[in-house]
C-alpha angles and dihedrals in degrees: 000000000000091000090050091051091049090060085069101031111019095199099049118124123199108234129208125228113228097208093182088079090058094042089063091062124098088236113015091191087073093063118123086242088080096052134089087264092071130359099353129243122334099200105097125298108030105239102153138057130028093318097049111151090359108178115217128191089265101041139289119343110268134184134180102188115195094037101173091219089072141035141201123258111271129208087247090056090054092047090049092053092046091052088074127077106198129065091230088062094063103035139062137304100022105028117111115243093252095056099034107126091185092059092047088050093049094050090063091055089055093044091057093044126181113078090346093068105063115064092227095059105026095104090059090079112073088220086073091077095044090051095046090048088061093047088053089048091056088050091053089054088051091050091049090055090049090057091049091059095042101263118134105224092198091067100036096103108151117250089212100059099151119216118039090245086071094052113129089238098049112110116248095214091249100111111294095326115133124216092259090066087074088076093059121122089221094098101056095032100046109017113030145344130208126251109222119256116257116282136181139184141197088262093048107024096179132102100199096243136087088222095058135063133197108243104208094175094070112120091221092055135272115327138169117256134176120262119229115242126215123224112255122170119309094341130010136304119282093243133038123260120248109289115248097243128043126318103299118189118245122194115183108224120135114002095239122151095159135048118241135235099228121209117236117240123230089253091054092049091058093054101082101167113116099221095050091049101050097082093046092045097054105015090215143045108281088210090081087085093052123091135158113311116276095003088123090061092071096061112083121219114248135213114249097234092207113193117252093246103136145017125257108268110207127201092220087215116168119178091333098317124100113210127136090209090069090065134075128197132236126189117246125191123210124197112193126199118205111269118242089230090070113070107142132037100169092255098134127194114230122220120189090343095308123111114234099220093181092064137059127213091221098046103114092198089068092067125074090207095066105005094102090063090060105035119136089250091059096036112024113190111253116246091203098052120065115160111228088213106039092166094068115115096200131054138162142241115212121218127194135184120205122190117240097187096024136045111249144082138204130204132200139152140211127217116238131193104239092197098061124087089227132004133180132204140160132222138169126247125196125228133174113286110255111227144169091018094303111123125215113240111203139173115216122195134177131196139175126243091276094053097255111148121243119223116255123223121188126202116260115250096202117112116271092004113112095168128111132244131198111271142162093255096256118138136181111216113197133184092234120115133289086049119223092208146046119244088232138359094277092050091049091053091049093051095048100046130058109221112172097177140344094272098044121101108249116240125204115243107224092195089067094056111084099172135032135174132221113206107199093155098235117161100245 
């Protein structure tokens, strides 16, 4: 890709996006990365920045940053990967979940959403190359550590490589080069080297960029993190908002948000000795990512808590073609149970004129009538899900349909009141239009903001039984009457609500809802 770009602009350098600096934010969607300054907006159709109204082979460029089904790479993820010594320990099919670099890489694709999410279209978003540049950077750090302990990374091809397409002798499709050529030192010795990611220290608490701050409160030591930007007019405010932790020092030097893949000079190419090349190759000491063994295990992952600032923009891609008219909509009900992570919302009961600040009006455990539904035995608080904004009163449940006999998916979410013991809402999910007697088989799943799956309940098909039974979330949508779907969103709303006249209160029609989800936030 960089060579192709240089045919147009000879001096261009492909950067990498260090997403660990955004992951540390309270809301990574507010990073300057997703502004006109850098990659353009991340909330739906891309209309700002250098890729505004970018047209891809399957439709306009779309992003849904903050997709709760994914997450950005964290510093703990990097440390976990670098705690291993063999390539087979960080790649499929043998890597443990906690050190699997491929999984960490894939989660970012899902977090960005849009074209970046499906494997077949991910390279249509230019962020694909910036993200993969960082994954490759992590791998170079890993290879450097291998050399330090006497392992030759050019020969460390895993014996257990899985499918035959991953055999070391299988051709890559680039000329006659086999897969094993990917381990060659040719790339970083002859073509490019990596500039180190931004660092800071107590002695020098600056990151060299107006878009970054030095977080000196981090328990693992000072590190550079992204600063959230506030909306201001057509772009963003002139200055950064207050960083989420402490008063980090920011010194505007070079406006760099990304690291760079730096081309080697002819002089550097001639210097083949390993020791003399290390500093030029990495530009920093790789040991900055190393800490005491297993320290990273003590820090729980957190849900992103992305603000509900935009709708889910779908690509409407079906078998390579994007067209909303090829989809139909079905109603989906979601019943949400109050999450155990939310205990207090500063709504205090008052007794004899005195506020009881230890209690909360909405805390169901404080009431004998319903407390047994929310006891710690029934709903233990999750150690792996800590909301970064526990004071929020609204949240969301994400819903996704995936075709089983067609290639395509659709994503949506519903807003839930985090204060209430139970809340109920309805949304509409698109599936492929069934036609000519061929039904559309689809799998529908729902999850909360921390990725915990909601339980699916499908409508009974037995005569005179309109109840629901536990199911896997798979439905068969046919074109036989009575139809289970609306031909468009408006038609789906019409079929699922009874509206007698303009002044009457609409009532939901339960017979039109064939699937519902119960989100009780259990770790399953």
